[in-house]
C-alpha positions in Angstrom: 1.0 83.0 -42.3 2.2 79.5 -41.5 1.2 77.4 -38.5 2.9 74.4 -37.5 0.9 70.9 -38.0 1.1 70.4 -34.2 -0.6 73.7 -33.5 -3.3 73.0 -36.2 -3.9 69.5 -34.4 -4.4 71.1 -31.1 -6.7 73.9 -32.2 -8.6 71.1 -34.1 -9.1 69.1 -31.2 -10.1 72.1 -29.0 -12.7 73.0 -31.5 -13.9 69.6 -31.7 -14.4 69.2 -27.8 -15.4 72.5 -27.3 -19.1 72.0 -28.0 -19.1 68.8 -25.6 -21.1 69.4 -22.6 -18.7 68.8 -19.6 -20.3 66.4 -16.9 -20.7 67.6 -13.5 -18.4 66.1 -10.9 -21.2 64.8 -8.9 -22.5 62.8 -11.9 -19.1 61.5 -12.5 -19.0 60.4 -8.9 -22.4 58.6 -9.3 -21.1 56.6 -12.1 -17.7 55.8 -10.1 -19.7 54.4 -7.3 -20.4 51.3 -9.3 -16.8 50.8 -10.0 -15.8 51.0 -6.3 -17.5 47.5 -5.7 -14.3 45.8 -7.4 -11.9 48.9 -7.9 -12.3 50.3 -4.3 -13.8 53.6 -3.4 -10.6 55.6 -3.9 -9.4 53.5 -7.0 -7.1 51.5 -5.3 -8.6 47.9 -5.2 -7.5 46.0 -2.2 -7.2 42.8 -3.9 -5.0 41.7 -6.8 -8.2 40.3 -8.5 -8.9 43.8 -9.8 -6.8 46.2 -11.1 -6.1 49.7 -9.7 -7.6 52.7 -11.6 -6.3 55.5 -9.5 -3.1 57.2 -11.2 -3.5 55.5 -14.5 -3.2 57.2 -17.6 -6.5 58.6 -18.5 -6.0 57.7 -22.2 -5.4 54.1 -21.2 -8.4 54.0 -18.9 -10.6 55.5 -21.8 -9.2 53.0 -24.5 -10.0 50.0 -22.1 -13.5 51.1 -21.3 -14.0 51.5 -25.0 -12.5 48.0 -25.8 -14.8 46.3 -23.3 -17.9 48.4 -24.7 -17.3 47.2 -28.2 -16.1 43.6 -27.4 -12.6 43.7 -28.4 -11.6 43.1 -24.8 -13.3 40.1 -23.6 -14.7 40.2 -20.1 -18.3 40.0 -19.5 -18.6 41.8 -16.3 -16.8 45.0 -17.6 -18.5 44.5 -21.0 -21.8 45.0 -19.1 -20.6 47.9 -17.2 -19.2 50.0 -20.0 -22.1 49.1 -22.3 -24.3 51.9 -21.0 -21.6 54.6 -20.7 -21.5 57.3 -23.2 -18.2 58.6 -24.9 -18.3 61.8 -22.7 -18.9 59.6 -19.6 -15.9 57.4 -20.5 -13.6 60.2 -20.9 -15.0 61.9 -17.6 -14.4 58.6 -15.5 -11.1 57.9 -17.0 -9.9 61.5 -16.1 -11.4 61.3 -12.7 -9.6 58.1 -11.8 -6.2 59.3 -13.6 -6.4 62.2 -11.2 -6.8 60.3 -7.9 -3.8 59.5 -5.6 -2.6 56.0 -6.4 -0.9 53.3 -4.5 0.6 51.7 -8.0 4.1 50.4 -7.3 6.8 50.1 -9.9 8.8 47.5 -7.7 12.1 50.1 -8.5 12.6 50.1 -4.6 12.2 46.2 -4.2 15.0 43.7 -4.0 14.5 40.2 -5.7 12.8 37.7 -3.3 11.0 40.5 -1.4 
């Protein structure tokens, strides 16, 4: 029996992640409370100084946190926030914010000058 490569990749990922303990939502919310100070309680920062997290792709958020943690992205505040997070916590936080309603705007409904 032959399997398509994509099927094998999906099955391999499922097996690799099957042993990871999911983080309870309450624990994720506790971790997210720290983020709320700058990024807003709903992930939609009220000032342009801080990016909106709500509605971003989870893989983008996870990558950014990993890069802050490793020092690849340079921001001393975010490096300090990301440093104590485990891979599972980063994954849970990125999914949490990705699933939130967003106020992100792609400017498609704006006219030049507005």
